C-alpha positions as CSV (number, residue, x, y, z in Angstrom):
1,M,2.4,-18.6,16.7
2,S,3.1,-17.0,13.3
3,A,0.4,-16.4,10.7
4,A,1.0,-17.4,7.1
5,R,0.2,-14.7,4.6
6,S,-0.8,-15.8,1.1
7,E,-0.1,-13.5,-1.8
8,T,-2.6,-13.2,-4.6
9,T,-1.7,-12.4,-8.1
10,S,-4.0,-10.8,-10.7
11,V,-4.1,-11.2,-14.4
12,P,-2.9,-8.0,-16.1
13,G,-5.8,-6.1,-17.7
14,D,-4.4,-6.2,-21.2
15,D,-3.8,-10.0,-20.9
16,L,-7.4,-10.6,-19.6
17,L,-8.8,-8.5,-22.4
18,A,-6.8,-10.3,-25.1
19,A,-7.9,-13.7,-23.7
20,L,-11.5,-12.7,-23.7
21,L,-11.3,-11.3,-27.3
22,D,-9.6,-14.4,-28.6
23,G,-12.1,-16.7,-26.9
24,M,-15.0,-15.1,-28.7
25,D,-16.9,-16.9,-31.5
26,A,-17.4,-13.6,-33.4
27,A,-14.7,-11.7,-35.2
28,L,-13.9,-8.5,-33.4
29,C,-11.7,-5.5,-34.1
30,A,-11.4,-2.0,-32.6
31,F,-10.2,1.4,-33.9
32,D,-9.1,4.5,-32.0
33,A,-10.4,7.9,-32.9
34,D,-8.0,8.2,-35.8
35,G,-9.0,4.9,-37.3
36,T,-6.0,2.9,-36.3
37,V,-6.6,-0.7,-35.4
38,T,-6.1,-1.4,-31.7
39,H,-7.5,-4.9,-31.3
40,W,-7.8,-7.9,-33.6
41,N,-9.0,-11.3,-32.3
42,K,-8.4,-14.9,-33.4
43,E,-11.8,-15.1,-35.3
44,A,-10.9,-12.0,-37.3
45,E,-7.6,-13.7,-38.2
46,R,-9.5,-16.9,-39.2
47,I,-11.8,-15.1,-41.5
48,L,-9.3,-12.7,-43.2
49,G,-6.0,-14.5,-42.6
50,W,-4.3,-11.4,-41.1
51,S,-2.8,-12.0,-37.7
52,A,-3.1,-9.5,-34.8
53,G,0.6,-8.6,-35.2
54,E,-0.1,-7.7,-38.9
55,A,-3.3,-5.8,-38.2
56,V,-2.8,-3.8,-35.0
57,G,-1.3,-0.4,-35.6
58,R,-2.5,0.0,-39.2
59,R,-4.8,2.9,-40.1
60,G,-7.9,1.6,-41.8
61,F,-7.9,-1.2,-44.3
62,E,-6.0,0.4,-47.2
63,G,-3.1,-1.6,-48.6
64,W,-3.9,-4.8,-46.8
65,A,-7.6,-5.8,-45.9
66,A,-9.4,-3.8,-48.6
67,R,-9.0,-2.7,-52.1
68,R,-7.8,0.9,-52.5
69,A,-11.1,1.9,-54.1
70,D,-13.1,0.5,-51.2
71,A,-10.8,1.2,-48.2
72,A,-11.6,4.8,-47.6
73,Q,-15.4,4.3,-47.8
74,A,-15.2,1.2,-45.6
75,L,-13.3,3.1,-42.9
76,E,-15.6,6.1,-43.2
77,R,-18.7,3.9,-42.7
78,L,-17.2,2.2,-39.6
79,M,-16.0,5.4,-38.0
80,A,-19.4,7.0,-38.4
81,A,-20.6,4.8,-35.5
82,M,-18.4,6.9,-33.2
83,E,-20.9,9.8,-33.4
84,A,-24.1,7.8,-34.0
85,P,-26.3,6.4,-31.3
86,G,-26.6,2.6,-31.0
87,R,-25.1,0.3,-33.5
88,L,-24.7,0.6,-37.3
89,V,-24.9,-2.4,-39.6
90,H,-23.0,-2.5,-42.9
91,E,-21.9,-5.0,-45.5
92,L,-18.2,-4.5,-46.6
93,A,-16.1,-6.2,-49.2
94,L,-12.7,-7.0,-47.6
95,V,-9.6,-8.8,-48.9
96,R,-8.1,-11.9,-47.3
97,K,-4.4,-12.3,-46.9
98,D,-4.3,-14.8,-49.7
99,G,-5.9,-12.3,-52.1
100,G,-9.4,-13.6,-52.1
101,R,-12.3,-11.3,-51.4
102,V,-15.0,-11.9,-48.8
103,L,-18.2,-10.0,-48.1
104,V,-18.7,-9.4,-44.3
105,R,-21.6,-8.0,-42.3
106,T,-20.4,-5.6,-39.6
107,Q,-22.0,-4.2,-36.5
108,S,-20.1,-1.2,-35.2
109,A,-20.6,1.0,-32.2
110,G,-18.8,4.0,-30.7
111,V,-16.5,3.8,-27.6
112,R,-16.4,6.7,-25.1
113,G,-13.4,7.7,-23.1
114,A,-13.3,8.6,-19.4
115,D,-14.2,12.1,-20.2
116,G,-17.3,11.0,-22.1
117,K,-15.9,12.0,-25.5
118,P,-15.7,9.7,-28.5
119,A,-12.6,7.6,-28.3
120,G,-13.0,5.1,-31.1
121,V,-15.1,2.3,-32.5
122,Y,-15.4,-1.4,-31.9
123,C,-16.6,-3.7,-34.7
124,A,-17.9,-7.2,-34.8
125,F,-18.2,-8.9,-38.1
126,S,-18.9,-12.3,-39.8
127,E,-19.0,-13.6,-43.3
128,V,-22.3,-12.7,-44.9
129,H,-23.1,-16.3,-45.9
130,A,-22.6,-17.4,-42.2
131,Q,-24.8,-14.6,-41.1
132,I,-27.5,-15.5,-43.6
133,D,-27.3,-19.1,-42.5
134,L,-27.9,-18.0,-39.0
135,E,-30.8,-15.7,-40.0
136,R,-32.3,-18.6,-42.0
137,S,-32.0,-20.9,-39.0
138,I,-33.7,-18.4,-36.8
139,A,-36.4,-17.7,-39.4
140,L,-37.0,-21.4,-39.8
141,S,-37.4,-22.0,-36.1
142,E,-39.8,-19.0,-35.8
143,A,-41.8,-20.3,-38.8
144,L,-42.0,-23.8,-37.3
145,F,-43.3,-22.4,-34.0
146,E,-45.8,-20.0,-35.6
147,D,-47.1,-21.1,-39.0
148,A,-46.1,-24.7,-39.5
149,S,-48.9,-27.1,-40.8
150,W,-47.6,-29.9,-38.5
151,G,-46.9,-30.1,-34.8
152,V,-43.5,-29.2,-33.4
153,V,-42.6,-29.9,-29.8
154,L,-39.2,-29.6,-28.1
155,V,-38.9,-32.0,-25.2
156,D,-36.1,-31.8,-22.6
157,V,-34.1,-34.7,-21.3
158,D,-36.8,-35.3,-18.6
159,L,-39.3,-35.8,-21.5
160,R,-41.3,-32.7,-20.6
161,P,-42.4,-30.2,-23.3
162,T,-40.4,-27.0,-23.3
163,T,-41.7,-25.4,-26.5
164,V,-44.9,-26.2,-28.3
165,N,-46.2,-24.6,-31.6
166,G,-49.8,-23.8,-32.3
167,Y,-50.6,-27.0,-34.3
168,A,-49.3,-29.2,-31.5
169,A,-51.2,-27.3,-28.8
170,R,-54.4,-27.7,-30.8
171,A,-53.7,-31.4,-31.4
172,M,-53.1,-32.0,-27.7
173,G,-56.1,-30.0,-26.6
174,G,-54.3,-27.4,-24.6
175,G,-52.6,-24.0,-24.8
176,R,-49.0,-23.3,-25.9
177,T,-48.1,-22.3,-22.3
178,T,-50.3,-24.7,-20.3
179,L,-48.6,-27.7,-21.8
180,L,-45.1,-26.7,-20.9
181,G,-43.2,-28.6,-18.2
182,R,-46.0,-31.2,-17.7
183,P,-45.3,-34.9,-17.9
184,L,-46.7,-36.5,-21.1
185,G,-48.6,-38.9,-18.9
186,E,-50.8,-36.0,-17.7
187,L,-51.8,-35.3,-21.4
188,I,-52.0,-38.8,-22.8
189,A,-54.1,-41.6,-21.2
190,Q,-53.0,-44.4,-23.4
191,G,-49.9,-44.8,-25.7
192,V,-47.6,-42.6,-23.5
193,E,-45.3,-45.6,-22.9
194,E,-44.7,-46.0,-26.7
195,L,-44.1,-42.3,-27.2
196,E,-41.7,-41.9,-24.2
197,G,-39.9,-45.0,-25.4
198,A,-39.3,-43.4,-28.8
199,L,-38.1,-40.2,-27.2
200,Q,-35.7,-42.0,-24.9
201,H,-34.3,-44.0,-27.8
202,V,-33.6,-40.8,-29.7
203,L,-31.8,-39.3,-26.7
204,A,-29.7,-42.4,-26.4
205,E,-29.2,-43.6,-29.9
206,G,-30.2,-40.7,-32.2
207,A,-33.1,-40.2,-34.6
208,P,-34.6,-43.3,-36.3
209,R,-34.4,-43.3,-40.1
210,A,-38.1,-43.8,-40.7
211,L,-41.2,-42.0,-39.5
212,A,-43.3,-43.7,-36.8
213,E,-47.0,-43.8,-36.3
214,V,-48.1,-43.6,-32.7
215,W,-51.7,-44.2,-31.6
216,V,-52.6,-42.3,-28.4
217,T,-55.6,-41.5,-26.3
218,L,-55.7,-37.9,-25.2
219,R,-57.3,-36.6,-22.0
220,T,-59.5,-33.6,-22.9
221,A,-62.2,-31.5,-21.3
222,E,-64.7,-33.3,-23.6
223,G,-63.5,-36.7,-22.7
224,E,-60.9,-39.1,-24.2
225,R,-60.0,-38.9,-27.8
226,R,-58.0,-41.5,-29.8
227,R,-55.6,-40.0,-32.3
228,C,-52.9,-41.3,-34.7
229,W,-49.8,-39.1,-35.0
230,R,-47.2,-39.7,-37.8
231,S,-44.0,-38.7,-36.0
232,G,-40.4,-37.8,-36.7
233,F,-37.7,-37.2,-34.2
234,V,-34.3,-35.4,-34.1
235,R,-31.9,-35.2,-31.2
236,L,-30.9,-31.8,-30.1
237,S,-27.3,-31.3,-29.0
238,S,-25.5,-28.2,-27.7
239,P,-23.2,-26.5,-30.3
240,L,-21.2,-24.9,-27.5
241,A,-20.0,-28.0,-25.7
242,E,-16.7,-29.7,-26.6
243,E,-18.6,-33.0,-26.8
244,P,-22.2,-33.4,-28.0
245,V,-24.5,-32.9,-25.0
246,P,-28.1,-33.8,-25.6
247,L,-30.5,-30.9,-24.8
248,G,-33.6,-32.9,-25.6
249,V,-35.6,-34.0,-28.6
250,G,-37.3,-32.2,-31.4
251,W,-40.6,-34.0,-32.1
252,L,-42.5,-33.2,-35.3
253,F,-45.8,-34.9,-36.0
254,Q,-49.0,-34.7,-38.1
255,D,-52.4,-35.9,-37.1
256,V,-53.3,-38.7,-39.6
257,T,-56.2,-40.1,-37.7
258,E,-58.8,-39.6,-40.3
259,E,-56.6,-41.2,-43.0
260,R,-55.9,-44.2,-40.9
261,L,-59.6,-44.7,-39.9
262,A,-60.6,-44.4,-43.5
263,E,-58.0,-47.0,-44.5
264,Q,-59.2,-49.3,-41.6
265,E,-62.8,-48.9,-42.7
266,A,-61.9,-49.7,-46.3
267,G,-60.0,-52.8,-45.3
268,R,-62.9,-53.9,-43.0
269,L,-65.4,-53.5,-45.9
270,R,-63.2,-55.4,-48.3
271,F,-62.9,-58.3,-45.8
272,R,-66.6,-58.3,-45.0
273,Y,-67.8,-58.4,-48.6
274,S,-65.2,-60.9,-49.5
275,Q,-66.7,-63.0,-46.7
276,L,-70.2,-62.5,-48.2
277,H,-68.9,-63.7,-51.6
278,R,-67.4,-66.8,-50.1
279,A,-70.6,-67.4,-48.1
280,G,-72.8,-67.1,-51.2
281,V,-70.6,-69.7,-53.0
282,A,-70.7,-72.1,-50.0
283,A,-74.5,-71.6,-49.4
284,A,-75.2,-72.4,-53.0
285,E,-73.9,-75.9,-52.5
286,C,-76.3,-76.6,-49.6
287,E,-79.4,-78.6,-50.5
288,D,-81.3,-77.5,-47.4
289,P,-82.1,-73.8,-47.4
290,G,-82.0,-73.8,-43.6
291,E,-78.4,-75.1,-43.6
292,A,-77.6,-72.5,-46.2
293,A,-78.8,-69.8,-43.8
294,T,-76.5,-71.0,-41.0
295,V,-73.5,-71.4,-43.4
296,L,-74.0,-67.8,-44.5
297,L,-74.1,-66.6,-40.9
298,D,-70.9,-68.5,-40.0
299,F,-69.0,-66.5,-42.7
300,A,-70.6,-63.2,-41.6
301,L,-69.6,-63.7,-38.0
302,A,-65.9,-63.7,-38.8
303,G,-64.4,-60.5,-37.4
304,F,-67.9,-59.1,-36.9
305,A,-69.5,-60.6,-33.8
306,D,-69.2,-63.3,-31.3
307,H,-72.7,-64.8,-31.4
308,A,-75.6,-65.0,-33.8
309,L,-79.2,-66.0,-32.8
310,V,-81.9,-66.7,-35.4
311,D,-85.7,-66.7,-34.6
312,V,-88.5,-67.4,-37.0
313,A,-92.0,-66.0,-36.9
314,A,-94.6,-68.3,-35.6
315,G,-97.8,-66.3,-35.5
316,E,-98.6,-62.8,-34.2
317,R,-95.6,-61.4,-32.2
318,R,-94.3,-65.0,-31.6
319,L,-90.7,-65.9,-32.4
320,V,-89.2,-69.4,-32.1
321,R,-85.4,-69.9,-31.8
322,V,-84.3,-72.1,-34.6
323,A,-80.5,-71.6,-34.7
324,A,-77.7,-70.1,-32.5
325,T,-74.0,-70.2,-31.8
326,P,-73.1,-72.2,-28.6
327,G,-73.3,-70.1,-25.4
328,G,-70.1,-69.3,-23.5
329,E,-67.7,-70.4,-26.3
330,P,-67.1,-69.7,-30.0
331,G,-68.6,-72.1,-32.4
332,P,-70.6,-72.4,-35.6
333,V,-74.2,-71.5,-36.0
334,A,-76.3,-74.7,-35.6
335,P,-80.0,-75.6,-35.4
336,V,-81.5,-75.5,-31.9
337,A,-82.5,-79.0,-30.7
338,G,-86.0,-79.3,-29.4
339,G,-87.3,-76.1,-31.0
340,G,-90.9,-75.0,-31.4
341,I,-91.4,-73.2,-28.1
342,P,-91.6,-69.4,-28.5
343,V,-88.9,-67.3,-26.9
344,R,-90.5,-65.3,-24.1
345,Y,-89.1,-61.9,-24.9
346,P,-90.3,-59.2,-22.5
347,A,-92.0,-56.1,-23.7
348,G,-89.7,-53.6,-25.2
349,H,-87.0,-56.2,-26.0
350,P,-84.7,-55.1,-28.8
351,V,-85.7,-58.0,-31.0
352,L,-89.4,-57.0,-30.7
353,Q,-88.5,-53.4,-31.4
354,A,-86.6,-54.4,-34.6
355,V,-89.6,-56.5,-35.8
356,S,-92.0,-53.7,-35.0
357,R,-89.9,-51.0,-36.7
358,T,-88.7,-53.3,-39.6
359,G,-85.3,-51.9,-39.0
360,P,-82.1,-52.5,-37.0
361,V,-81.9,-51.8,-33.3
362,R,-78.7,-51.5,-31.3
363,A,-78.3,-52.1,-27.6
364,S,-75.5,-52.2,-25.0
365,A,-75.2,-53.2,-21.4
366,P,-75.0,-50.3,-19.0
367,A,-71.6,-49.6,-17.4
368,V,-72.0,-51.9,-14.4
369,S,-70.1,-54.7,-12.8
370,P,-69.4,-57.9,-14.8
371,Q,-72.1,-59.7,-12.8
372,G,-74.6,-56.9,-13.7
373,A,-73.7,-57.3,-17.3
374,E,-74.4,-61.0,-17.1
375,E,-77.8,-60.4,-15.6
376,W,-78.6,-57.8,-18.3
377,A,-77.8,-60.4,-21.0
378,A,-79.7,-63.3,-19.2
379,E,-82.8,-61.1,-18.8
380,R,-82.9,-60.7,-22.6
381,H,-82.3,-64.5,-23.3
382,W,-78.8,-63.9,-24.6
383,P,-75.5,-65.6,-23.7
384,R,-74.1,-64.2,-20.5
385,D,-71.0,-62.9,-22.1
386,A,-73.0,-60.6,-24.4
387,V,-72.5,-56.9,-23.9
388,H,-73.4,-55.3,-27.2
389,A,-76.4,-56.4,-29.4
390,L,-77.6,-55.7,-33.0
391,C,-81.1,-56.9,-33.8
392,L,-82.6,-57.0,-37.3
393,P,-85.9,-58.2,-38.8
394,L,-85.7,-60.9,-41.5
395,R,-87.8,-59.6,-44.4
396,S,-88.7,-61.6,-47.5
397,R,-91.5,-61.1,-50.1
398,G,-92.8,-58.1,-48.1
399,R,-93.2,-59.8,-44.8
400,T,-91.3,-60.5,-41.7
401,V,-90.2,-64.1,-41.5
402,G,-88.1,-63.8,-38.3
403,A,-85.3,-61.9,-36.7
404,V,-81.5,-62.2,-36.3
405,T,-79.4,-61.0,-33.4
406,F,-75.7,-60.4,-33.5
407,L,-73.9,-60.2,-30.1
408,R,-70.5,-59.0,-29.1
409,G,-68.6,-59.5,-25.8
410,A,-66.8,-57.0,-23.6
411,S,-63.6,-57.2,-25.6
412,R,-65.2,-55.6,-28.7
413,T,-66.6,-52.2,-29.3
414,S,-70.3,-51.5,-29.6
415,F,-72.1,-51.8,-32.9
416,E,-72.0,-48.7,-35.1
417,R,-74.0,-47.5,-38.1
418,P,-71.7,-49.1,-40.7
419,D,-72.1,-52.4,-38.8
420,A,-75.8,-52.1,-39.1
421,V,-75.6,-51.5,-42.9
422,Y,-73.5,-54.7,-43.3
423,A,-75.8,-56.7,-41.0
424,E,-78.8,-55.6,-43.2
425,V,-77.1,-57.1,-46.3
426,V,-76.6,-60.4,-44.3
427,A,-80.1,-60.4,-43.0
428,V,-81.6,-60.1,-46.5
429,R,-79.8,-63.2,-47.6
430,V,-80.6,-65.1,-44.5
431,A,-84.3,-64.2,-44.8
432,S,-84.5,-65.4,-48.4
433,Y,-83.1,-68.8,-47.3
434,L,-85.4,-69.1,-44.3
435,D,-88.4,-68.1,-46.5
436,L,-87.4,-70.7,-49.0
437,S,-87.0,-73.4,-46.3
438,T,-90.6,-72.8,-45.0
439,A,-92.2,-72.4,-48.5
440,S,-90.8,-75.6,-50.1
441,T,-90.2,-79.2,-49.3
442,P,-86.7,-80.7,-49.3
443,P,-85.7,-81.5,-52.9
444,T,-85.5,-85.1,-54.1
445,P,-82.0,-86.2,-54.8
């Protein structure tokens, strides 16, 4: 049985070196100890126009790649690297084959022979404007990740942060290193689907033309925080690949939460006081002051609360229900049939507190089961779907003529201080109508 022997061939050293030099993105040339050009790659030919055949074997640049006045100094500065430690950086004015001049930045270093003695110099060079563009790009990226007044996050194709600047780390409630490699879902409780959808779109289709505003709820050590981020996206592709290969997404954002909340509050105020204006116009057409009070409450409820209850004073600490919205379903405020029996509010009830303090009182059901919330509302003589309450006294001519209660269901947020201010304006108007209805008789047509 004969054994087959395979022969291996090797690439000659000079051919391998030439292939490596020509494949480099940087222009490269080399000189021997006498200053004669020994190597000249394709990028050097592209920048200056001189081919390797025209360059190799020439001593220095005089008579071809540099003006006579500059050639000697240029060669001297390059050859100085043969004796100096490390690399030397110079800017040289060279001449293209077509006669044009070009300013290049060189990095040269000495080459030692087998005996350890200086044997020559190799020099890498590039056009100054290209070098400056590169330095500007590097400086820009460093500035973005250090001093930028907006968040910058680089996200890989798996949608995980790979680089985070200081602004973004503070906005997300973490450190610049602790956020790296973590899924966005670990950082964002709500809104992560919208954000990841935007990132995936950028990876697949490219950056959108307009900025996007994304509302998210962050998980932090202090609890959940809702934030609005005005975001822009750019797709990152490798400049080294033959075809564009996505490396990830550059995500830039600013926190505009305070601006958006202020805009929302301004819009809310405009709507509410527009409603009050319309309510005043409609109530003025009512002959019965009691009807005018319910009409005003109907306008006030829009976008504000789900239910309204009106009680009038009937003696010392006695309140009688005279008007209410229907329980269990939305509807207009209407008089209560068969009124006259005082509401048996237990001691400490929010309505009694509001009357005693002559100021608004807010209350919300504890975080319990839906059945527990219904029992909480029923104990307070409120509709069973009530979860949040705002109680206010009705004051007119220096005395309390009753109380009004606004109620919200579980789908709404609890009442805040601005809500109480608006409700006080409504209560003053309702109180004046109720006071008028008890102090006068119906007018004669």
